[in-house]
BAPA-996381 format. One record per residue: residue number from 0; residue in three letters; x, y, z of N, C-alpha, C in turn. Coordinates in steps of 0.001 Angstrom, whole numbers, plus 500000, padded with zeros to 6 digits. Layout:
N
<pt n="NUM" res="ALA" n_x="X" n_y="Y" n_z="Z" ca_x="X" ca_y="Y" ca_z="Z" c_x="X" c_y="Y" c_z="Z"/>
...
end
This chain:
101
<pt n="0" res="UNK" n_x="305017" n_y="898130" n_z="646761" ca_x="304077" ca_y="898383" ca_z="648159" c_x="305184" c_y="899152" c_z="648937"/>
<pt n="1" res="UNK" n_x="306532" n_y="899128" n_z="648248" ca_x="307375" ca_y="899774" ca_z="649091" c_x="307679" c_y="901264" c_z="648766"/>
<pt n="2" res="UNK" n_x="306796" n_y="901623" n_z="647207" ca_x="306804" ca_y="902902" ca_z="647144" c_x="305611" c_y="904036" c_z="647660"/>
<pt n="3" res="UNK" n_x="304574" n_y="902845" n_z="648116" ca_x="303501" ca_y="903215" ca_z="648481" c_x="303844" c_y="903492" c_z="650291"/>
<pt n="4" res="UNK" n_x="304149" n_y="902834" n_z="650965" ca_x="304857" ca_y="903098" ca_z="652125" c_x="305908" c_y="904257" c_z="652075"/>
<pt n="5" res="UNK" n_x="306574" n_y="904185" n_z="651538" ca_x="307669" ca_y="905565" ca_z="651404" c_x="306546" c_y="906869" c_z="651206"/>
<pt n="6" res="UNK" n_x="305845" n_y="907048" n_z="650407" ca_x="304986" ca_y="907931" ca_z="649913" c_x="303676" c_y="908144" c_z="651302"/>
<pt n="7" res="UNK" n_x="303462" n_y="907332" n_z="651641" ca_x="302876" ca_y="907598" ca_z="653011" c_x="303462" c_y="908168" c_z="654163"/>
<pt n="8" res="UNK" n_x="304933" n_y="907788" n_z="654306" ca_x="305538" ca_y="908437" ca_z="655537" c_x="305931" c_y="909509" c_z="654681"/>
<pt n="9" res="UNK" n_x="306424" n_y="909984" n_z="654095" ca_x="306625" ca_y="911382" ca_z="653642" c_x="305384" c_y="912286" c_z="653556"/>
<pt n="10" res="UNK" n_x="304021" n_y="912011" n_z="653226" ca_x="303480" ca_y="912763" ca_z="653745" c_x="302892" c_y="912994" c_z="654948"/>
<pt n="11" res="UNK" n_x="302977" n_y="911831" n_z="655839" ca_x="302610" ca_y="911784" ca_z="657401" c_x="303460" c_y="913027" c_z="657868"/>
<pt n="12" res="UNK" n_x="304809" n_y="913130" n_z="657840" ca_x="305558" ca_y="913992" ca_z="658043" c_x="305412" c_y="915370" c_z="657711"/>
<pt n="13" res="UNK" n_x="305562" n_y="915168" n_z="656116" ca_x="305036" ca_y="916653" ca_z="655808" c_x="303806" c_y="917724" c_z="656693"/>
<pt n="14" res="UNK" n_x="302487" n_y="916442" n_z="656929" ca_x="301667" ca_y="917115" ca_z="657232" c_x="301307" c_y="917501" c_z="658951"/>
<pt n="15" res="UNK" n_x="302699" n_y="916633" n_z="659364" ca_x="302975" ca_y="917114" ca_z="660913" c_x="303644" c_y="918784" c_z="661343"/>
<pt n="16" res="UNK" n_x="304649" n_y="918550" n_z="659899" ca_x="305437" ca_y="920038" ca_z="659655" c_x="304390" c_y="921309" c_z="659384"/>
<pt n="17" res="UNK" n_x="303935" n_y="920989" n_z="658433" ca_x="302307" ca_y="921724" ca_z="657786" c_x="301442" c_y="922262" c_z="659456"/>
<pt n="18" res="UNK" n_x="301329" n_y="921049" n_z="659927" ca_x="300285" ca_y="921467" ca_z="661292" c_x="301008" c_y="922582" c_z="662272"/>
<pt n="19" res="UNK" n_x="302285" n_y="922260" n_z="662346" ca_x="303037" ca_y="923494" ca_z="662650" c_x="303383" c_y="924483" c_z="662328"/>
<pt n="20" res="UNK" n_x="303316" n_y="924898" n_z="660754" ca_x="303649" ca_y="926062" ca_z="660459" c_x="301790" c_y="926490" c_z="660665"/>
<pt n="21" res="UNK" n_x="300887" n_y="926086" n_z="660595" ca_x="299812" ca_y="926880" ca_z="660612" c_x="299719" c_y="927202" c_z="662065"/>
<pt n="22" res="UNK" n_x="300145" n_y="926063" n_z="663356" ca_x="299836" ca_y="926498" ca_z="664293" c_x="300727" c_y="928159" c_z="664815"/>
<pt n="23" res="UNK" n_x="301866" n_y="928047" n_z="663908" ca_x="303049" ca_y="929463" ca_z="663952" c_x="302180" c_y="930601" c_z="663366"/>
<pt n="24" res="UNK" n_x="301566" n_y="929996" n_z="662141" ca_x="301045" ca_y="931601" ca_z="661910" c_x="299664" c_y="932061" c_z="662726"/>
<pt n="25" res="UNK" n_x="299106" n_y="930954" n_z="662996" ca_x="297959" ca_y="931318" ca_z="664542" c_x="298789" c_y="931882" c_z="665383"/>
<pt n="26" res="UNK" n_x="299557" n_y="931635" n_z="665975" ca_x="300124" ca_y="932723" ca_z="666811" c_x="301324" c_y="933937" c_z="666565"/>
<pt n="27" res="UNK" n_x="301197" n_y="933685" n_z="665494" ca_x="301698" ca_y="935193" ca_z="664829" c_x="301198" c_y="935850" c_z="664546"/>
<pt n="28" res="UNK" n_x="299487" n_y="935716" n_z="663879" ca_x="298597" ca_y="936904" ca_z="663845" c_x="298613" c_y="937694" c_z="664895"/>
<pt n="29" res="UNK" n_x="298883" n_y="937380" n_z="666252" ca_x="298409" ca_y="938159" ca_z="667360" c_x="298986" c_y="939874" c_z="667486"/>
<pt n="30" res="UNK" n_x="300379" n_y="939717" n_z="666748" ca_x="300906" ca_y="940310" ca_z="666579" c_x="300596" c_y="941719" c_z="665744"/>
<pt n="31" res="UNK" n_x="299413" n_y="941767" n_z="664559" ca_x="298909" ca_y="942552" ca_z="663991" c_x="297620" c_y="943326" c_z="663885"/>
<pt n="32" res="UNK" n_x="296909" n_y="944503" n_z="663549" ca_x="295845" ca_y="945046" ca_z="663525" c_x="294794" c_y="944131" c_z="662793"/>
<pt n="33" res="UNK" n_x="293517" n_y="944875" n_z="663505" ca_x="292566" ca_y="944151" ca_z="663088" c_x="292595" c_y="943538" c_z="661570"/>
<pt n="34" res="UNK" n_x="292907" n_y="944073" n_z="660582" ca_x="292186" ca_y="943841" ca_z="659439" c_x="293250" c_y="942815" c_z="659158"/>
<pt n="35" res="UNK" n_x="294449" n_y="943278" n_z="659344" ca_x="295371" ca_y="942016" ca_z="659124" c_x="295140" c_y="940966" c_z="660116"/>
<pt n="36" res="UNK" n_x="294961" n_y="940594" n_z="661418" ca_x="294511" ca_y="939294" ca_z="661520" c_x="293421" c_y="938846" c_z="660834"/>
<pt n="37" res="UNK" n_x="292432" n_y="939444" n_z="660612" ca_x="291375" ca_y="938928" ca_z="659619" c_x="292243" c_y="938433" c_z="658093"/>
<pt n="38" res="UNK" n_x="292843" n_y="938742" n_z="657801" ca_x="293541" ca_y="938197" ca_z="656473" c_x="293958" c_y="937210" c_z="656845"/>
<pt n="39" res="UNK" n_x="294587" n_y="936954" n_z="658035" ca_x="295341" ca_y="935794" ca_z="658297" c_x="294922" c_y="934698" c_z="658626"/>
<pt n="40" res="UNK" n_x="293409" n_y="935081" n_z="659310" ca_x="292596" ca_y="934459" ca_z="659889" c_x="291877" c_y="933680" c_z="658461"/>
<pt n="41" res="UNK" n_x="291853" n_y="934093" n_z="657387" ca_x="291274" ca_y="933646" ca_z="656271" c_x="291815" c_y="932395" c_z="655355"/>
<pt n="42" res="UNK" n_x="293093" n_y="932953" n_z="655748" ca_x="294320" ca_y="931786" ca_z="655187" c_x="294453" c_y="930879" c_z="656252"/>
<pt n="43" res="UNK" n_x="294370" n_y="930596" n_z="657408" ca_x="294334" ca_y="930153" ca_z="658052" c_x="293573" c_y="928913" c_z="658120"/>
<pt n="44" res="UNK" n_x="292330" n_y="929547" n_z="657750" ca_x="290955" ca_y="928713" ca_z="658058" c_x="291185" c_y="927493" c_z="656127"/>
<pt n="45" res="UNK" n_x="291651" n_y="928367" n_z="655086" ca_x="291697" ca_y="927881" ca_z="653855" c_x="292802" c_y="926858" c_z="653737"/>
<pt n="46" res="UNK" n_x="294166" n_y="926738" n_z="654757" ca_x="295066" ca_y="926036" ca_z="655153" c_x="294199" c_y="924877" c_z="655740"/>
<pt n="47" res="UNK" n_x="293958" n_y="925014" n_z="656747" ca_x="292957" ca_y="923660" ca_z="657597" c_x="292205" c_y="922893" c_z="656683"/>
<pt n="48" res="UNK" n_x="291046" n_y="923404" n_z="655843" ca_x="290125" ca_y="923043" ca_z="655060" c_x="291034" c_y="922300" c_z="653833"/>
<pt n="49" res="UNK" n_x="292497" n_y="922571" n_z="653672" ca_x="293010" ca_y="921508" ca_z="652368" c_x="293781" c_y="920617" c_z="653526"/>
<pt n="50" res="UNK" n_x="294550" n_y="921226" n_z="654610" ca_x="294848" ca_y="920105" ca_z="655338" c_x="294094" c_y="919040" c_z="655550"/>
<pt n="51" res="UNK" n_x="292799" n_y="919308" n_z="655876" ca_x="291879" ca_y="918153" ca_z="656184" c_x="291841" c_y="917284" c_z="655367"/>
<pt n="52" res="UNK" n_x="291422" n_y="918332" n_z="654004" ca_x="290886" ca_y="916966" ca_z="652818" c_x="292421" c_y="916300" c_z="652425"/>
<pt n="53" res="UNK" n_x="293764" n_y="917162" n_z="653032" ca_x="294795" ca_y="915840" ca_z="652479" c_x="295141" c_y="914888" c_z="653125"/>
<pt n="54" res="UNK" n_x="294390" n_y="914796" n_z="654763" ca_x="294646" ca_y="914091" ca_z="655800" c_x="293703" c_y="912667" c_z="655069"/>
<pt n="55" res="UNK" n_x="292432" n_y="913720" n_z="654454" ca_x="291498" ca_y="912298" ca_z="654404" c_x="291855" c_y="911203" c_z="653325"/>
<pt n="56" res="UNK" n_x="292803" n_y="912216" n_z="652019" ca_x="293055" ca_y="911025" ca_z="650890" c_x="294109" c_y="910097" c_z="651220"/>
<pt n="57" res="UNK" n_x="294894" n_y="910935" n_z="652083" ca_x="296235" ca_y="910131" ca_z="652835" c_x="295520" c_y="908888" c_z="653978"/>
<pt n="58" res="UNK" n_x="294497" n_y="909072" n_z="654040" ca_x="294250" ca_y="907838" ca_z="654818" c_x="293238" c_y="907122" c_z="653932"/>
<pt n="59" res="UNK" n_x="292881" n_y="907899" n_z="652963" ca_x="292502" ca_y="906570" ca_z="651300" c_x="293619" c_y="906018" c_z="651414"/>
<pt n="60" res="UNK" n_x="294428" n_y="906744" n_z="650683" ca_x="295374" ca_y="905731" ca_z="650221" c_x="295804" c_y="904571" c_z="651301"/>
<pt n="61" res="UNK" n_x="296001" n_y="904947" n_z="652660" ca_x="296488" ca_y="903956" ca_z="653633" c_x="295903" c_y="902844" c_z="653367"/>
<pt n="62" res="UNK" n_x="294057" n_y="902896" n_z="653217" ca_x="293483" ca_y="901755" ca_z="653365" c_x="293184" c_y="901374" c_z="652025"/>
<pt n="63" res="UNK" n_x="293625" n_y="901928" n_z="650934" ca_x="293239" ca_y="901200" ca_z="649499" c_x="294447" c_y="899773" c_z="649637"/>
<pt n="64" res="UNK" n_x="294097" n_y="899429" n_z="648691" ca_x="294509" ca_y="898308" ca_z="648110" c_x="295682" c_y="898426" c_z="646944"/>
<pt n="65" res="UNK" n_x="296774" n_y="896974" n_z="646952" ca_x="297162" ca_y="897291" ca_z="645658" c_x="296378" c_y="897656" c_z="644842"/>
<pt n="66" res="UNK" n_x="295391" n_y="897017" n_z="644622" ca_x="295092" ca_y="896938" ca_z="642881" c_x="294673" c_y="898505" c_z="642703"/>
<pt n="67" res="UNK" n_x="294071" n_y="899277" n_z="643782" ca_x="293428" ca_y="900402" ca_z="643350" c_x="294717" c_y="902002" c_z="643768"/>
<pt n="68" res="UNK" n_x="295449" n_y="901827" n_z="644104" ca_x="296441" ca_y="902146" ca_z="644323" c_x="296849" c_y="903592" c_z="643521"/>
<pt n="69" res="UNK" n_x="297414" n_y="902982" n_z="642779" ca_x="297833" ca_y="903635" ca_z="641629" c_x="296947" c_y="905206" c_z="641159"/>
<pt n="70" res="UNK" n_x="295349" n_y="904171" n_z="641100" ca_x="294373" ca_y="905259" ca_z="640928" c_x="294021" c_y="906297" c_z="641851"/>
<pt n="71" res="UNK" n_x="294342" n_y="906455" n_z="643121" ca_x="294433" ca_y="907147" ca_z="644054" c_x="294939" c_y="907669" c_z="644180"/>
<pt n="72" res="UNK" n_x="296469" n_y="907209" n_z="643927" ca_x="298161" ca_y="908290" ca_z="644069" c_x="297636" c_y="909350" c_z="643585"/>
<pt n="73" res="UNK" n_x="297280" n_y="909251" n_z="642350" ca_x="297400" ca_y="910448" ca_z="641277" c_x="296584" c_y="911983" c_z="641909"/>
<pt n="74" res="UNK" n_x="294923" n_y="911279" n_z="642839" ca_x="294541" ca_y="912495" ca_z="643051" c_x="295176" c_y="912775" c_z="644556"/>
<pt n="75" res="UNK" n_x="295606" n_y="911922" n_z="645081" ca_x="295863" ca_y="912146" ca_z="646829" c_x="297186" c_y="913373" c_z="646414"/>
<pt n="76" res="UNK" n_x="298210" n_y="912976" n_z="644841" ca_x="299236" ca_y="914023" ca_z="644958" c_x="298866" c_y="915323" c_z="644293"/>
<pt n="77" res="UNK" n_x="297585" n_y="915123" n_z="643823" ca_x="297169" ca_y="916877" ca_z="643059" c_x="296863" c_y="917904" c_z="644655"/>
<pt n="78" res="UNK" n_x="295748" n_y="916799" n_z="645411" ca_x="295603" ca_y="917376" ca_z="646616" c_x="296675" c_y="918091" c_z="647732"/>
<pt n="79" res="UNK" n_x="297513" n_y="917013" n_z="647268" ca_x="298768" ca_y="917421" ca_z="647929" c_x="299478" c_y="918804" c_z="647577"/>
<pt n="80" res="UNK" n_x="299350" n_y="918564" n_z="646619" ca_x="300255" ca_y="920143" ca_z="645575" c_x="299103" c_y="920779" c_z="645829"/>
<pt n="81" res="UNK" n_x="298089" n_y="920877" n_z="645912" ca_x="297357" ca_y="922135" ca_z="646154" c_x="297506" c_y="922868" c_z="647334"/>
<pt n="82" res="UNK" n_x="297382" n_y="921627" n_z="648620" ca_x="298229" ca_y="922276" ca_z="649597" c_x="299002" c_y="922590" c_z="649798"/>
<pt n="83" res="UNK" n_x="300372" n_y="922327" n_z="649190" ca_x="301389" ca_y="923462" ca_z="649281" c_x="301424" c_y="924186" c_z="648613"/>
<pt n="84" res="UNK" n_x="300510" n_y="924626" n_z="647614" ca_x="300225" ca_y="926062" ca_z="647117" c_x="299609" c_y="927028" c_z="648007"/>
<pt n="85" res="UNK" n_x="298759" n_y="926361" n_z="649255" ca_x="298041" ca_y="926778" ca_z="649675" c_x="298816" c_y="927695" c_z="651027"/>
<pt n="86" res="UNK" n_x="299623" n_y="927079" n_z="651248" ca_x="300909" ca_y="927010" ca_z="652241" c_x="301780" c_y="928120" c_z="651696"/>
<pt n="87" res="UNK" n_x="302383" n_y="928139" n_z="650363" ca_x="302679" ca_y="928886" ca_z="649809" c_x="302314" c_y="930700" c_z="649700"/>
<pt n="88" res="UNK" n_x="301195" n_y="930740" n_z="649346" ca_x="300446" ca_y="931439" ca_z="649408" c_x="299926" c_y="932184" c_z="650481"/>
<pt n="89" res="UNK" n_x="299641" n_y="931556" n_z="651579" ca_x="299552" ca_y="931913" ca_z="652777" c_x="300530" c_y="932485" c_z="653351"/>
<pt n="90" res="UNK" n_x="302282" n_y="932224" n_z="653113" ca_x="303400" ca_y="932471" ca_z="653589" c_x="303497" c_y="933972" c_z="652900"/>
<pt n="91" res="UNK" n_x="302979" n_y="934138" n_z="651822" ca_x="303566" ca_y="935540" ca_z="650538" c_x="302813" c_y="936597" c_z="651524"/>
<pt n="92" res="UNK" n_x="301659" n_y="935849" n_z="651699" ca_x="300649" ca_y="936949" ca_z="652758" c_x="301166" c_y="937186" c_z="653608"/>
<pt n="93" res="UNK" n_x="301714" n_y="936593" n_z="654327" ca_x="301849" ca_y="936521" ca_z="655429" c_x="303152" c_y="937566" c_z="655749"/>
<pt n="94" res="UNK" n_x="304266" n_y="937125" n_z="654797" ca_x="304997" ca_y="938184" ca_z="654560" c_x="305052" c_y="939616" c_z="654217"/>
<pt n="95" res="UNK" n_x="303619" n_y="940221" n_z="653365" ca_x="303294" ca_y="940832" ca_z="653258" c_x="302890" c_y="942038" c_z="654248"/>
<pt n="96" res="UNK" n_x="302121" n_y="941097" n_z="654804" ca_x="301183" ca_y="942174" ca_z="656028" c_x="302079" c_y="942428" c_z="657136"/>
<pt n="97" res="UNK" n_x="303422" n_y="941282" n_z="657380" ca_x="304461" ca_y="941675" ca_z="658363" c_x="305354" c_y="942876" c_z="657792"/>
<pt n="98" res="UNK" n_x="305331" n_y="943268" n_z="656529" ca_x="306218" ca_y="944020" ca_z="655885" c_x="305481" c_y="945557" c_z="655970"/>
<pt n="99" res="UNK" n_x="303752" n_y="945633" n_z="655827" ca_x="303251" ca_y="946484" ca_z="656356" c_x="303111" c_y="946858" c_z="657633"/>
<pt n="100" res="UNK" n_x="303467" n_y="946170" n_z="658679" ca_x="303241" ca_y="946405" ca_z="660172" c_x="304387" c_y="947556" c_z="660508"/>
end
């Protein structure tokens, strides 16, 4: 149970941090040209979709019984890794666009 609570706490905190990063990217997109804004908007939509999935998985994990927690945990961690990879990709694209400016 302790491991579950620690994981839930860590994931909840990280989701909050990622929400702030999405908002930051959204705000920063205003400083770029039309094509760059379009590319960032695309990346932001991808992030929001993956974030939504991660929230759903987190809720599923919160509501899971101890019996199925281990089974669900692996899927949640995979979705979490996908979201982290999407953030890394979006930030790389943001940095590339920023350098072109």
